[in-house]
C-alpha positions as a printed NumPy array, in Angstrom:
array([[ -86.451,  -11.478,  -10.003],
       [ -89.196,  -13.888,  -11.06 ],
       [ -92.743,  -12.706,  -11.578],
       [ -94.69 ,  -12.037,   -8.398],
       [ -98.408,  -11.635,   -8.944],
       [-100.58 ,   -9.644,   -6.569],
       [-104.319,  -10.336,   -6.439],
       [-106.582,   -7.338,   -5.814],
       [-110.261,   -6.44 ,   -6.168],
       [-111.135,  -10.037,   -5.22 ],
       [-114.894,  -10.553,   -5.442],
       [-116.276,  -13.9  ,   -4.296],
       [-119.454,  -15.482,   -5.579],
       [-121.169,  -18.818,   -6.065],
       [-122.791,  -20.499,   -9.01 ],
       [-124.432,  -23.736,   -7.926],
       [-121.819,  -25.775,   -6.056],
       [-118.893,  -23.866,   -7.583],
       [-117.189,  -20.718,   -6.422],
       [-116.797,  -18.036,   -9.073],
       [-114.279,  -15.416,   -7.975],
       [-113.127,  -12.429,   -9.995],
       [-110.407,   -9.851,   -9.509],
       [-107.235,   -8.311,  -10.892],
       [-103.694,   -9.688,  -11.281],
       [-100.836,   -7.165,  -11.124],
       [ -97.135,   -7.88 ,  -11.652],
       [ -94.476,   -6.249,   -9.482],
       [ -92.178,   -3.333,  -10.189],
       [ -88.972,   -5.31 ,  -10.801],
       [ -90.225,   -8.595,  -12.274],
       [ -88.508,  -10.546,  -15.045],
       [ -90.434,  -13.225,  -16.904],
       [ -88.974,  -16.743,  -16.784],
       [ -89.665,  -18.961,  -19.817],
       [ -92.165,  -21.627,  -18.824],
       [ -94.394,  -19.203,  -16.971],
       [ -95.343,  -18.535,  -13.378],
       [ -97.866,  -20.03 ,  -10.992],
       [-100.819,  -18.704,   -9.064],
       [-102.328,  -20.735,   -6.257],
       [-105.976,  -21.504,   -5.717],
       [-105.607,  -20.151,   -2.17 ],
       [-104.511,  -16.723,   -3.488],
       [-107.798,  -16.655,   -5.434],
       [-109.898,  -17.597,   -2.395],
       [-110.321,  -21.286,   -3.292],
       [-109.068,  -24.753,   -2.387],
       [-108.86 ,  -26.001,   -5.988],
       [-109.122,  -24.416,   -9.453],
       [-111.096,  -25.896,  -12.316],
       [-111.001,  -22.931,  -14.691],
       [-109.072,  -19.668,  -14.884],
       [-109.873,  -17.093,  -17.561],
       [-107.632,  -14.032,  -17.903],
       [-107.918,  -10.898,  -20.026],
       [-104.744,   -9.755,  -21.812],
       [-102.064,   -8.233,  -19.558],
       [-101.566,   -4.504,  -20.193],
       [ -99.037,   -2.035,  -18.761],
       [-100.282,    1.135,  -20.439],
       [ -98.146,    0.519,  -23.534],
       [ -97.96 ,   -3.182,  -24.425],
       [-100.609,   -5.905,  -24.523],
       [ -99.489,   -9.487,  -23.792],
       [-101.6  ,  -12.625,  -24.111],
       [-101.834,  -15.135,  -21.231],
       [-102.374,  -18.864,  -21.677],
       [-103.409,  -20.891,  -18.642],
       [-102.648,  -24.534,  -17.823],
       [-104.438,  -26.339,  -15.02 ],
       [-103.048,  -29.837,  -14.411],
       [-106.406,  -31.467,  -13.586],
       [-109.349,  -29.232,  -14.532],
       [-111.869,  -32.067,  -14.044],
       [-111.04 ,  -32.681,  -10.368],
       [-109.356,  -29.358,   -9.676],
       [-105.739,  -28.368,   -8.983],
       [-104.198,  -26.285,   -6.229],
       [-102.409,  -24.04 ,   -8.734],
       [-102.354,  -22.924,  -12.357],
       [ -99.419,  -22.064,  -14.625],
       [ -99.662,  -18.878,  -16.67 ],
       [ -97.478,  -18.444,  -19.743],
       [ -97.241,  -15.055,  -21.458],
       [ -97.042,  -14.57 ,  -25.215],
       [ -96.294,  -11.508,  -27.312],
       [ -98.51 ,  -10.786,  -30.287],
       [ -96.733,  -10.735,  -33.622],
       [ -97.638,   -7.871,  -35.91 ],
       [ -98.498,   -8.942,  -39.433],
       [ -98.569,  -12.596,  -38.419],
       [-100.188,  -15.155,  -40.674],
       [-102.09 ,  -18.229,  -39.542],
       [ -98.912,  -20.307,  -39.905],
       [ -97.054,  -18.067,  -37.439],
       [ -97.436,  -18.601,  -33.742],
       [ -97.109,  -15.919,  -31.099],
       [ -93.751,  -16.237,  -29.325],
       [ -93.602,  -16.907,  -25.593],
       [ -91.669,  -14.225,  -23.727],
       [ -88.05 ,  -15.095,  -23.019],
       [ -86.344,  -15.289,  -19.643],
       [ -84.861,  -11.815,  -20.016],
       [ -88.118,   -9.941,  -20.656],
       [ -89.186,   -7.366,  -18.084],
       [ -92.739,   -7.98 ,  -16.882],
       [ -93.236,   -4.779,  -14.901],
       [ -96.552,   -3.287,  -13.76 ],
       [ -98.787,   -5.377,  -15.997],
       [-102.425,   -5.884,  -14.973],
       [-105.183,   -8.249,  -16.114],
       [-108.633,   -9.175,  -14.868],
       [-109.499,  -12.787,  -14.131],
       [-112.394,  -15.137,  -13.432],
       [-111.615,  -18.275,  -11.438],
       [-113.987,  -21.218,  -10.997],
       [-113.425,  -23.944,   -8.434],
       [-114.182,  -25.065,   -4.906]])
């Protein structure tokens, strides 16, 4: 089963003409990560379009995984963002990169806080 993200603790605010919403992402109980990432919609974050999405590391009580966010058009806003998840290598040097999770990796009960900016 692909990753299904639930949004909770959604707090809505404004900063000038932009909305600044914060909350928590939580993955489901039987999720499997699919290489290439998963999407969250602006609507699920209380917006029409996203310009920025900042996420703390995902944590399930044991492991910490690093998210990287891609928004197709951050200048004008996009209706969704893609989140890719990377493991952290232990003892890695600058030349090493953190590996993206593979399509067989369980992504169960992970949580992360977020800040979304958009309209």
